N, C-alpha and C positions, 0 to 999 in steps of 0.2 A: 536522353537525360532522365534521371529518376524524378518522378513527381509523387508527392505525398498522396495525392488523390488516387493514385494507382496502388497504394500500399495496402497491406492487410488491415491497417487500422482505420482506413478512410471511410468505411461503410458504417461506422458506429458514431458515437458522439465525438465531437472535436473540442479542442481547447477553447475555441471561439464560443462554444455553447455554454461555457462556464467562465466568463471573464473574471480574472483576478482570483480564481478559486483553484487553479492548477498550480501546485507548488513546484519549485525547482527541485531537481534531483539532489538528495543530501550530499553535502561535501564534507570532507575532513576538516576539522578545525582544532585548534589547540594541539597541533602536531599529530594527534592520533585519535581524537574523539570524533564520532559521527552521531548525529541525532537520528535515532532509529524510529522515533515517534514524531509524526508531523501532525500538528493540530491545525487544520485548515480553518475551521470556524465553529468547532464544537464548544459548548459551554462547559468546559472542564478546566480546572485550575492548572497553573503552571507547575505546581507541586505534584499534582496527579500525573501530569505528563512526564515529569522528571522521574517519578517512581516507576512508571511503565518503562521508560527508557533504560533505567538502571536494571530492571528485571530482564529486558531483552539483552542488554550487555552481558549479564550473567549467563544467560542461555547460550549466547554466541561464543562464550569462552570455550565451551565444549563442542557445540554444534558446528561452529565455523570451521575449525581445523579438520574435524572428522568427516563432515558432510559437505564441506565447501559451500556453506549457505550464508546468506545475508538476509536478515529480516528487516522489513520496513513496514510500519503501521501508519496508516493515514486515517485520522479521525475527522469526520465531517458531519454537519447537520443537513447536508444536501440530501433531499428525499428522492434521489434519482440514481439507481444503480448504474446507469450508463455513464455516470461520472467517471467510473473506472476506465472507460475507453478513452476519455479525454486525456487522462493522465498517461495512459499507455501510449497514446499518439504523441504527446509532448515529450515523453521520455524515450521514445522510439523502442518501446518494449522493455526498457530497463536493461540491467546487466545480467549476464548468464547465471549468476548465483543468487539473484534476488528472489525473495518470496515477499511480495507486496500484499499486505492485508488491508483491505478497505473496510472500514467500520462506519456505517451510517448510524447516527445517534439522534434520538429525540430526548433531550435532557440526559438522563443516565440510562435510558433504555436503548438497547441495540435494535434497530429496525431492519437493517440489511447488512450483509457481509459478502464480499467478493474477494477472490484471490487472483493475483496476477503473477505468473512466472514467465521466464524468458522462453520456455519451451511451448508457450501458447497452449497449454493444457494437453499437449501431445503425450499420451502414455502415463500421465500422472493425475488423471481425473479423480481417482479415489482419494488421493492426498488432498486435493482441493475440496471435495465434498466433505471429507472427515473434518478438516480444519474449519471450514465454514460452519458446519453444524455445531461444532464445539463452541465457537464464538456466539452463535445465535442463541445458545442455551444459557448464556451469561448476561449479566448486567455490569456495567462499569461503576 
């Protein structure tokens, strides 16, 4: 029988390390809409989250069909990049087309960024580094 402690995700942070901070995987609501931006605990307004979400919706109108990609952004004020592994463990790595961008914030300053894809960074390291560096150079 499969045990999570034997999985690829067990040697990093677990969902138990961040109680009540690991979000559920985004679900479709209102027949076709999905929230692509998840605000875990960042001090950012609902309006700003909606603007970011609408921007990702616009990007995915072209990127989704051509590259078969789905973008999810998780905003948090947790000052621990291993938080990403807790989410990865809870979501069992996400879905095959997911690009999950974790953004650690201190107010409106980005303190850390990490990227999670289903391929577990296999062969797409340059994509992860490029995307991470692009976000680290910005402020929200």
